[in-house]
N, C-alpha and C positions, 0 to 999 in steps of 0.2 A: 442462436447465438444473437442475433439481430435483435430478437424480440424480448430477450432478457434487458437488452441495451436500453429499448425502447420504454419499458415499464420503469426502469431505473430511473431514466430522464424526467418521466411524467410524475414519478413521487418526489422525486428531487425537488423538481420546481415548484411541488406545494408548500414546501417551507413550513410545515405546520408544526415542526419539533425541536425543541431546544436541547443543546447538548447536556444540560441538567437534568433531562428527563432521560436521555440515552445513558449517561454515565453519572449517575447520582454518587458513587463511592470510589471515583477514581482518584490516585494517588498523583500528586502535582509537587513540584519542587518547592512551591511555597505558597501562602495563600493568596499572593498577589496574583498568582498564575491565571486564576480562575477568573480575574477580571480582565485577562488581556483581549486585544482584538481577534485575535487568531482563534483562541479557544471559545469566544463567543459567536464567531462569525457561521450564520446559518448554511454558508456556502464552503463550508469547509471540512470539519469531521462529521458532520450528517450526513455528507456525500457517502462516505465509507459505512455506515450503517444503514443506509438504503442499498447500498449496491450487496452487503452481507446477507438482507432479508431475499435476495432474488436469487443467490446462487447456492452450491452445495458442495464446496469443495472439502477433502479430506486434509491434504497436506498442503499448506500455504509457505511461501517462499517470501519473504520481505528485506529488501535493500535499504538499510537506513533504519533505525527504530525511534529516533527522538526519544521519548520517554514513554512509547508504548500507548499513545493516545489513538494512532490511526487503527492499530491494530485490535485496539478496545473497542473502539466503534465499530468495526468491522464485525468483531467476533459476538457484540451484543446483538446484532441481527441475523448471524450465521452461526447456528448450532452444530454442524455437521464436522468442524475443524477439530481433527485428531492431534495435529502436530504443526506447531510454528517455528519456522526455520528462520532465525534472524542473523544476517551478515550485515557487519556493522564495524567502523572503527571501534577501537577501545574505548568503551561508553562508561564514563564514572556513574552515570545513572542505571546501571544494569538491574540494580536491586527494585527500582522503582518500575522500569520496563518488564522485568519477570512478573512483579504484583500486579500490575494492570492487565497482563496477557491473560494471568492464572485467575485473577477475580472475575474475567469475562468470560471464563468457560474453557479453556485450552489448558490442560495440565501438562502436556509435553511440550517442552521449548528447547531449542537448540541452539547456541550461539557459535558464530564462525567470526573471529576477530581478523580484520584486515592488517591491523598492524602487526599481527605475528608472522602472516602468512598473506602480503600483497598479491599473491597469484593465485586465483581461484583455480582449483581442479575441477573442471568442467565434466569430465568424464563419471566424476564421483556424483554429481546431481544430475545428469543426464536423463530426462523425461521425468524428473521426479515429482515436479509440483502439479498441482490440479488449479494453483493460481499464483501469479508472481506479482508483487507491488513495489514499486521503486518510489518510496515517499518521501525522500529528503532531496535537497538542491545540491547537485553536484556541477563539477565544471563539465563542458562539452565532452572532451576527452574520456571522464570517468563514465559520463552518462552513457557514452555509447558502448563503453567496456561492459556495463554492467547491465545494459539492455540486451547486449548479445549474450552475456550469461545467461540472463533471466530468459530468455527466449528458448536456449537448449535445453533449460530446465525444465520447460512446461512440457506437459502430454498435448497431444492433439487437441483441438477445439476448445484450448483452456484460455482464460484471460490474461493480457499483462497490462497493468495499470500502472502509467508513469505520471507522476506528479511535477509540477513546477513546470510546464509545457507553455505557459503563456511569455515567459522570458524569451526575448529575442534569438540569443545564441542558443539556447536548449531547444527552443522551438525549431530551429534549423536542424538541429542534431538529432529531433525527435521526426521530422519530415523525411530527413535524409533516411533513417532506419526505416521507416515504414515502407518507404520508397523500393529499399532494397529487398525488403522482406515481401514486396508485392501485395500489401495489405491496406486498406482503407480503414483508418482510425475512427472511432467514435469519441467526440470531443465533449467533454462537459466545462460550463462556464463556471467554476469552482473558485476559491481564493485565490488560488495559484495556477488553475487550468490543469485538467487532468485529460489525458488521452489514453483510450481503450484500445488493444489490439487483439485479435483473436488468433491464437497460433494455427 
């Protein structure tokens, strides 16, 4: 697994691919979104594309979907995903999320909305996923809860990807989590900081 992460790190550092090449037909909220610093940052969405090129999961769990750009970037690189499962707060951009995921190769998408059921039944998802991604910024308490849930949902020797670990409070939560799990994270210097743990 470390070898995969080393390859992702070396490819990511090349920074030779733009998001327009990765996602030429992506659906956005408006025409100005394509000009945003986050969308154009070579250290943000291209990371997920690079990661997708190196792994072969069948089922992916994502907590926090935004408008589906992280999922779309990952799927552009990874062609083995049969099912994408999103856990999110009720999202007014649901149609855009679904379109972006389907446009990039995954036809089976399931949504679970936390507004309707804030308590996630972890037994339903136990050892369900080949990969889990927490791609939105949550407060420290929610982040810990979601990391625990994602961890229990993962099969053995699979990756948990956590974004926004550069932020001080969230970094402390992430450090606490990987110490509890007795794991050493692989850190990537992306726009918001990504930490990767192997289950």
